C-alpha positions, 0 to 999 in steps of 0.5 A: 504492495497496495494490498499490504498497505490496505490490510494495515489500514483495516481494509478487508474487502476492496479492489484497488487499481493503481496506474500511472503513466510514469514510474512512481513510488505510490505514496499519492495513490495510498493517500487517495485510499485514505481519502476515499476511506475517510470520505465514506465514513471510515476512521483511519488512525494516523498510526495505521497510515504511518505504518502503511506508508512504511510498508509501501516504501519498504516494498518499493525499495526492495523492488528498486534494489532488485529491479532485474529480479523477481518483484516482491509484491505480497511477502507481508500480506502472505504472512498475516493470519 
């Protein structure tokens, strides 16, 4: 899920590890990615941040609706060329 959001933000080469002791949706982890990018000089347009949030929420919702089935993690990024 974070790969999709990172690509939307303009990140091409990064290793992203996200962990939490309890089930979470991931918005704060994505905010941490924005902060890290901007703290290192990257300009991240607000439109990209908003779209990345929408992608993360959509995949999170799909996973929640299908929690007893196969998890969706890369459908959007696998379609990008």
